[in-house]
Every structure is written in C-alpha cells, then in structure tokens.
N, C-alpha and C positions, 0 to 999 in steps of 0.2 A: 849819573848811572848811581843808582843807591847802592850802600852798603849793607842795608838791613830792609829784609821783608818778612812778613809773617807768611812762610809757604803754605800752600793750600794743603788742607787734612783730606784724607780719600772722599771724593763726591761733595766736597764742601764749596758752596755758591763761593766764585770768584768774590762777590760782591760778600760773602761773610769774610774773606781772609782780609779784605781791605780794611772792613771794621774793626779787626782785630789790630792792623796795622795801625791807624788812626790812634787806636787807645793805647798801644804799646808804644808808639814812637811821642807821645803826649803832646801832639796839637791839640790847640782849645778851637782853632777856627778850622772846619771843614773844607775851605777854600785853599787852605796850606797844603791840606792832604792832596786835594786833586791836582795843584800845580806841581807838588814833586812825583806825583804816579804818572800823570796826563800831559803836562805843561801847560796847563791851562785851567783856569776856576768856571768854563761855561759850560763842563758838563754836567749832565744830571743823572746822578746815579740811578741806575735800574738792577733790581732785585735777580731777575731770571737771566737778562741776557747782558752782557758787555760790550762796549765799544772801547774804540781808540787801544785795542791791543797789540797793536803793533807797536808804539810808540811805548807803552807799558813794559812790552817785551826786551825793548833796546835799555830802557830804564834799568831794567834787572841784570843787564848783562849778558843776555842771550841765553841764561839758564832756561827760562821758558820761550815757547811759541807761542803765537797768536791760534794756530792751530789745536796745540795741546789744552789751552785755555778753553776754547770753544769745544771742544770734545770731551772735556773731565771735569769742567767745572763752570758748566753752563747747563741751561735744559735744552739747548739748541737739537741735540742728537734726538731728542723725545719726537720731535716733529722732521724731522730730516727726512725718515724713508716713506713720506707721505707727501714730500715736496716735488712739484717738478725740477728737473735737473738745472734748469737756468735760473728759476728765483730762489735754489737752495744755493748755488754760487753766488748771487748777486747779495745774498745775505750774510753769507760769509766773508764776501769783501767789505760788507757795510760792517762789521763787527770788529775788522781789522783795522779798517783805517777811517771809518765814517762817525758821525755823530751819533747815529741811533736814531736819527729822522725816521718815522713812517716803521721803524723797525718790526714791533707787534703789528701792524696793519698788513704788513707784507708775508709775515708769518702765519695769519689768521686768527691771532689771539684776539682780536676785537669782533670780526665778523663772527665766527663761529667757536667761540669761548663758550663754554660748558663750565658749571662748578668751580664757579670764580673764586677766587682766594683773595680775599682784600688785604693780607697780612703777611705773618710770617710762621708757619708752623713748624713743628717739633715732636719726636716723640720720646716721652718721657722714659723710656728704657733705655733710649741710644744716649739723651744727654747725660743720664745718671753713671752709666757705663763710661763717658767721654770724661765727665769729670774726674773719676777714678784713675783712669789712664791717662789723659794729658793735662789734668789739671784746670779744664773748661770744655763747657761744650761747643758743638759748632752748626752753622747752617747745612744740613744736607738738602743737595738739589732734588732727589727725589721724593723728598715729603712736600716739595712746594708744588709739584706737579697738580696741574687742574684736574680733577677725577679720581686721584688719589688720595683715599680718605683714611686709611690704615697704614701701619708701618709695614715695608715689605720686608723686613726682617725679623719683627718680633708681632706683627698682627695687630699691634697696640693702636688705637684710634687714635690719630694725631690731634694736637693741642693747638691753639692760636696763641702765639705770644704777644704778652699784654700791650707791647710796645708797637707803633705803627706810624704810617703816614699821618695821621690825622694827630698823632701827640709829639710829630718830629718836625725838623726842619724838610724844606725840600731838597737841599744838597747835601741832607745827615744820612752816611752809612751807620744802619742801626746794628748794634751789637746784640749778640745773644749771651745776655748775664744769666748765671747760672743761679741768681739769687732771687731773680723775678720768675722763675719756673715753677710750673706746678708737677710735682712728680707723682701724683695719683695716675694710676694707670685704668685705663676703660678699655674693655672691649665690645664691639658691635653683639647685642644680646641674640638677635636673631639668627639663628647657625646658617640657614641657606643663605642669606644675603652676607654674612661673615665671610663664609668659604669661596663665594664669587667677590668679593671687596678684594680679598686677599691676593685671589689669584692675579684678579687684573691687576693689584698694586705690582706684584712679582713681573708679571710680564710689561710693564710701563719701565721698570727696573731695568728689564733685560734689554730695552731700545736703548738706555742711557751707557748702557756697560759693553755694547758689541759693535764693531764697526759693519756697518749695513750701508756703506758709502756707496755699492753698487746697486742697491735698490733705489727707486724714485716713483714717484705715482703713477707712471706709464706700466713699470715691469710689476710694481703690486699689483696693479688692475687687472694684467694680463693673468697675474697668476689666481686674482680672486676669481675670473671667469672661467678658469680652467676647474676649478674646484666648484664652483658651481654647476659647472656641465657634469663634472664626475658624481656629484650627489643629487643628479636628475633636475636642476633647477633652470636648465635651461631647455627649450624649445628643438626642433631639427633645425630651424632656421638660425639658431643662438640669440634667440630674444628670451629674456629672461619672466619666467613666471613669478610674478612680483606675487599675485593674490598666496600661490603657495610657501614662498621663500618670507612673507610677512609672518603667515602664521605658524610656521616651522620656527622661526626668529623669537617670535613671542613667547612659544610654547617652550623653547629652549632655555630661557631666561628667567620667565615669567616677569609681571607686570610691575612688582614691587622694585626689583634693581633696575629697570629701565627709569622708573620714575627717581630711584634716588639719585641716577648719574644723570638727570635731565634729559634722557634719552627715548623719551616715550616716541612713539610712531603714529602718527594720523594716516590710516591708509587709503583716504580719498584725498591727500595731499600731496598732488604731482609731484611734488619739490621735496618730499619728508626725507629724510637724511637716507635710510634704507634704500630709497631708489637712487638716490646723488651717488653713495659710495657702490654699490651696486652696477650702475650705468657708468663710471668712470668720467661724470661730470666733473666743468670745469669748477664747480663749485667747492668751497673748502671744507672738509669734514674733518672734525677733531681727532686727534689720535685716540684718544679713548674710546670714541666710537669704532675706530680700525681696530683696537683690540677685541671690542665685542663682535667684530663681525670676523676677525680673525680666529678669534677663541669657538666660534660658532662653527667655524668652515674646516678647522684644522684641528680643533681643541686644544693644541698650545703653540705658543707663538713662537718657541724655536724652530719645533717641526715646520710650521709654514714656511721660516725664511730658511731653513736649513734643505729643505723638499729639492730632490734634484730633478724627478719626474712625477707631473702630475697627468695620467691618464687621461684625456677627454674623448678617445673614439669609442663610442659605444660598442664595437665589435673588434676592437685592437687593430693592430698596424697591418697593411698589406704585404704578403699576399696571403690568402686566404685557402684553405684547404678543401679540394672537390670532394665530394662526398656522395658520388657516383659509385656506388657499389661494385658494379660490374665493370669497371672502368679501371686499365691498368695503372693509372695514376691516382688510384682512391688513397685518400687522407692526405694525399701530398699537396704542400702548399703553392698553389699555382695560380689560384683565381686573382685577377685584379681588377676585374669588372663588380663593382658595388654602389648599389643605390639605395640611399637612406631616405624614407619617407615616416612621417607619424602614422601611429595607429590613428583609426579612425575616431575612437572612442577614448581611448587611455591616453593618447598623444604621445606614449613611448615610441622609442625609436624603431624601425622596420628594417631590417637589411634584406636586400635580394641580392643575392650572390650569382653570378652567372659565368660558368665555367664554357671554353672552346667545344669539349666535347657536347655542349648543347644542354648538359644539365642546369637545371636553375631551379635553386630553394630560397626560402625564406624562412627568416627565424624573427622572433620579437626580443630586442634588446633593455638595456645593455647588456653585456655577457658581464657574470658575476664570477663566475670560476674557470681555471685552463678548460674543464671539461665543455663548458658552454661552446667553446671555439667548433667544436664537433656536433652541435645542437642542429638536427632538421625540424624546423617548426612545421612547414609544406613545403611538398615539391610542385614547383609551378609547370616544369619541363623536364623530361626524362631525357630526352633529347638523341641524336641519331646513333651514339655508340649503344646505349640501352635498347632503343628499339632494336637494332641489330641484334643485340645479343637474343632479347626474347624471340626475334624471328628466327634464329639457327635452334632455340630449344622447341619453341612451336613445330616445327617441321622435323625435328627428332622423332616425336611422337611418342618419348615416353615417360613424359611427366605428368603427375596430375597437377590439380589445378593449384593447390595450399602447398604443394612442392615446390611449384614453381616460382608462386608468390614468394616463400622465403628465400629460394636462390636470387629472385631478383630485388628482393629486398621491399616488398610494398604489399597491400592487400588483393586477396583473390577479385574484389572487384575490378580492380586495376587491369590485372590481368586480363579479364574479360573484354574491359573495353579497350584495351589495345590488339586484343585478337580479330576483333571487328575491325578496328582501325587500318590494321595492318593487312586485312583483306584477305587471312587465314582460316579464320572461323572455325579453327580446330574444336574449342568446347562448345560452339553450335550444334557440332556432329555429335560430339563424345560428351557429354554433359557431367563431365567430372565421375566418372566410371570407377576411378579408384577409391571416390569417398564415398559410394554406394555402400549402405548395409552391408555386411558381409553375412546376414543372414541369410542371404539370396543361397548361400553354398554350405550347407553345415559341414562342419571340419570333418565328421566321422562317416561322412557320404560317401561311397564310391564312386570316382568318377571315371565315365569312360569317354574319353575326349574323342574318340573315333564317330561314337555315337552323337556326341556334339555337333561335329565337322559337319555329318549326314545331314543333321536336322537344318541346320543352316541352308546347305543345299537345296533342301527338298523346297524351303519356303522360297529360295531365290527362283526355282526352275519352276513353281508354280505361279509365283506372282513377280514375273520379271520387270513390270512398272514400279515395284517398291524403291523407297532410297533406301539409303542406309540407316537414318533413323528411324523410317517404318521398321524396317527389318529388327532392329535392336530393339522394338518394342514387342515385336511379336515374339523373340526368343530371347529375353532378357538373362535367363539364367545361364543360357548357352553363348551367347554374345560375351557377357561380362568375364566367363572362364577363360575362352579363348583370347579374349584383349588383355588379359593377364599373363597367360602362359604362353600363346603361341599366337602374337599381334602379326607376325610376318604373313603367316597362313591366312588371317582373318581377312588382313587387309587386300590380299591378292586375290581374294574369291569373293567379296564383296563388290557390288556393283560400283562402275566408276564414280567416282564425285561429280555431282550436278555444279556447272557454273552457270548460278543464278543470272548473271549479266549477259548469257546468251542462249538461255534456255530457250526453246517455244512454245512452253507449256502456259496454261492460262493465267500463270502465277508468274511469267518471266518479266512484268514490269511492276511487282512488287517490290515497295518502297522499305528499304532497312532503314525506319524510323529512328532509333538508337543510334547510328552513324550519322544519318543527316542531321540529329540533335547537336552532336559533338561540333560538325563542321559549320553549321549555323552558330550556335554558341562561339565559337572561335571568331568569327567574322563579325559578330556585335560587340565583342570585347574590343577586338580590334579597333571598330569605329569610334565606341564609346570614348576608348582614350583617346583617341584623336582629336574628338571634339572638345575632351577637357584640356587638352594642351594646345588648343587654339587660339590664336589672338581676339576671333570673332567669338565673342559670347553667344550661345545659342541654347535652348534649352533643350534638354535630353527628354526626348518623346518617342513612343514606339514610332510613329510615322515618320520623325526625322532620321532614325535608325535603319528603319527600314526603306527608305526613300535612297538613303546614303548609300547601302547595301544592295540593293535591286530587290530586296527579300521582302518589302511590305505585304503584298498576298500572302505569303507563307505564314508571315507573324499575325497578319489578320483572320486567316482562316484556319490554320492547320496549328495553331498556339499549343492547342490541348493535347498533339500528337509530340510538343516539344518540351518537356517537362524541365531539362536544365535553362534552357534559354528562357523559359517563362518564368523560373525562377530568378533568373537574373535581372530581368526586367524587373517584376516586380519589386527588387533591391534595390535597382538602379535611377529607375525613370525619376524623373522632378516632377514635384507639383510647381505651380505658381509661385510659391511662398519660396521652396527651396531654390528654385533660380533667381529670386531676387536676391536673397542671402548670398547666393555664390557670388551675383554680378555685384554686388554691394561690399563683400570680401576682398575682390578683385580691385577696386576702386582705393579700397584703404592701403591693399599690399604694395599698389603704386605709390602713394604718399610714403609709406613707410621706409620704401626703397631710395626715396630723394629726401628723407629726412624731414618732411614737411610736416604741420602743424595738423592733425586731422579734426574737421568741423562736420557732426554728422548731417549738418541741414546740408552740405555742401556735398556729402557722400549721397545724399538722398537725391540733390538734384543731377547729379553725373550719372548715376544711375537710372534717373527717370521712373522713380517711384513716386505713387501718389500717398499724400501722407498716412490717409487710413491704412493702407497696406504697411507703410513702414512702420507705423507703431509697433504693427505685431512682431518685428523683427530688431525693434531698436535694442531691445534688453540684450538680444544673441551677440548684436556688433558690439556693443558696450563691452562685454564679457571677452569679446573676441580682439578688441584694442587694448584692453586690459593684460590681458595673458600675453601679448604681442605673439600669438601664433596665427599659423595659416591652415587653413581647410583644405 
C-alpha cells in the first residue's frame, strides 16, 4: 500500500494525477511508477480511460473505489447514457480489472470518432487560475472530449499542449507543465458559431457531472421517438418523416456548425448519422451528435434527461368527451373508441371519436391546447339520441328552421336533410314560415283574425282537392298569421296531410330523389370502405361499386338525379394509374411490416405492372418509401 499519492483535483483525469505522482515521487523510470501503482510494468497509459483500477484502489488503502475513479476522473460518463446496458457494464469491468484491450473500440471511439484530438488540451484561463490557487495546472477531462472546442466554464478556445505522444515515450505519463503553456486567450469570432459551441460544451460537461446511470441506449432512443412524435416528425404508423426531419435539423443548426463538428448529413445516404440516431440503429453514434439531436428536440440537455412525461398521443389520453349537445352526457369524458388515420393531403393525424349514443365526430390533430379537446372538425353521424330529440322537436311543430338548428347545434340544411330522412317532412309542408319576411303583415295593420279564418275555410270549401301547401300559397298572408298566432285552429281545419306512400293520385309513385340520394350514398360509401379494407386488391370503379351493391342501373341511368352520390364517385373512383399506385404501396407496406429491404424492381414484379406504366409512378413510390408513410 502506498503512503503517498497525488489526490486528483476536481474533474482531473486520473492520467494527469498519475503524471503528477510520478513527478513528485521522483521516479526516473516510468516502469517503476507503473509497478508501484498497478503491480506490473506492462500497462500502457491511456489518457481518457484508465484500467486496472481495482489494484490501484487497493494500493491507495481503499480511499478511492474503481467506481469513483470511472465516474469522476475519466471521460466514461460522456459516453455512458448512449451505450447498451450490457456493453456499458462490460466496459466498467474492463476498466476495473482488465488491461484495456479493445477498450476504445468497444466504446465506439474508433468507428464513431469525430473531431479527433491527438494530444492534450487545456483552457488558458483555467490553467492560470489553477496555478494561482494550487501552484500548478492540471488536465481537465472536459477539455479532452472530442467535439468540445471551447471551455464550458469560460468559453475560451481550447489550446493544444506542446507535449504529446509523438515526442514522448510510449509508457510516459505526460505532465501539464505551466512553463510550457500559452496563456493567450482566444475566442471564436463567429458569434452564431460561438454560442452553439459553448452550449454544446456545457451539455458535454453536464454528461460528465450528473448520474445518468438509469439511462441507456434504448431508453434514450425511446425518449427520442416520443419527442419526434410530439413535434410531428412521425407518421400515423410511427415511421419517421426523414425529409422533414433533415430539413428542420439543418435549418436549426446551419451548415457551418455541422461542418465544424464533422457532422454534416448526406440526405441520400441511407445510413447517415441522423437516420441512424433517429431509428435506434445498432450502429454507434458519437455523444456530440447525441447532444446535437437532444438540443434540437428538447432545446436543453438537462430538460431532456429530467423530463418526466412526453405526450405523444395526438389527441391526449382516453376517455374523450362526447360532444353531442342534446345528449345527457354532453362534454362528459366517456368515449373510448378512437380511430386515428392520416389526412390524405397533409398526413396529419385525424381522430374519429365514436360514442355509444351513436354520435361520431372527427377532427384534425394534434391537439395543441386544452380547448382543442372539445373541438369538432366534422360530424360523421349524429346518432339515435340526436335523431330522437330532433323527431320530438319536429312533432311538436313549434320551432322554425333556424331556431331548431340552434337547438340541435347544426346548420339548417342538416335539419332539412334529417326531416326528410326521418319521414316527417315538416319543412316540406311549412317551408320555414317563421323566417319569411314579416313585410307580409305591416305592424300597424289592424288584424281581423276571424276574417282570416273565414277566408281559409272558404278556400278549402271551394277547393277540396287542394293540399295544405297549395292552400298556403293561395292564402299566404292569412296562413302565415294563423300559423304564428293560432296554429292549433289552423291544423285542425286544414285538410289531412296526404301520405305519399299510399296515395292513389297520379303522383303516388313519385320518387323522393333527395332521400334516395342519401340512402344510395350510404350504401356506396360502405362498399367503398369494404373494398379498401379487403385483402383482395380490386380497382374501385363505378361498375364494381354498382354491381356489389345491386345499384348499377341506378348509377348508370339516374346518376344526374343523385348529386351527392355523383360527387362521391367523382372524388373516389380510381384511374388505372391510381390503382397501380395503391397496389404497389400495399406491396411496400408488406415488406416494411416484415423489415425487409425494398427493391423497386421487385415491387414492380409483385404488382404485375409493365415498365412503361411503372415509370409513371416510380417517383411517388420512392417518396413513399423515403417518408415511410402509408396512404
């Protein structure tokens, strides 16, 4: 056991402490120093990582442990959070009891090294301060980190020490001699570069000084994925939008800083470091690049490691509120049925929320404010509770069209649509009389209500075949006033409402095309969705949809009487090229699901598309593969 040792200063490399020990103990041969500290002279000194630490700790009487040396006086913590747990433990064991063979290779310093430092670096301000305080300068581990170009404490450009391996013995411990230092202080003159380099330097120092042992390669990658999702760099299928990510990342830093840190990105290289780090590849990525990525995603490295929760659900957590305004559970969070699909054009998530009351609504995400949780983009179905409420209002017969629309929280057109769909036809008979111009009745006009009633009775008596609508047209002023002021008398004396379903008149078989259009559209939409979901790929044509639903004659001969159905067909029928594109994407999705390498010639063969036609969709497929999305 040794009775004397040069205790390491704060953040001093153990290598530096040993070099000072050799100097003060007065040994001439470095082999003597190696034997005293490590029990053998076959050890080759390493600057950044030390080995055989267990023996050294015993020589120092247990004052220090291997763990203490590793965490406080080597650069190991700089790499630790980004290593697989198993490899990290192997490296710590190798530093404690091993010889250091392949240590740097396992750490990734060889394969993934950037901004290499071939010597010892120091900060002139730090060194000057230490000479004044301790009588000597010492080697800071933070100054030796690859990619750290300025001092994290003072921002000064780091200087290279004049002594290095090229002018020293292989087993020599080089000592930082104050007489050989250059104390002139330099700063990076490019302000935008300087600020980024200083922030990166401070982030690297944070890695050295904080216990991040609970983190490893996989947990860091998982945090990356959640932050990417929260910033809309993932598709609905959780694939990374590499083009968008590349552009945003380069715009964030600028090409100068990336070139300075030897971290430029070739977008055409499938294995560029940005793709590797964002995909959690098995390949090694340098800590400096992790710092770049972390600051891009979370702005601050401390925030990244201390963040307790990253929200990656575009619409928040289940359950979600029902937004059926006429339901007893309006705005209560009871919906658990949510389906998320990508918007066809923007690829943003679209959530479809389905309540047990039948109310179905959707909106485009992601939600950005708490208020967004109660926002409706589109109502897809109103449901049985809403329809039942509307039916009761219509049967009461006391509301105008716009008033009823306000009560039901929809537009007047929807009220009319469901008035027909429910078979009540209230607004066919009384075409929103309450909203007709009131100029029919002048405010100062003396009203003789009995005369109005008499006029209605005379018209009915002399024209018994007239319908309610026809009577209203002949007696517009009288009908309107009585509707507003004595509706009970009016409805009691008007002819009975004709049931068009059973009427024997010449119009008894007249088709309600508006209602027929709604019914046919529902069936066509259902069959269209079935075809898309089917494993068997079929081109979506009018003929296919018509034959599958038994509506082909109607679609072929009467389509002009079905405007909504016609619009849907115009928007959704597939050209030959569109079908070839969908077919090819299906093949690509299958390969992506099995993590298979994608070759376009293979996709062409599987999809059975001629080369002349395939060339027309090749660019779209390449973009599809690059974006990793599915249409």
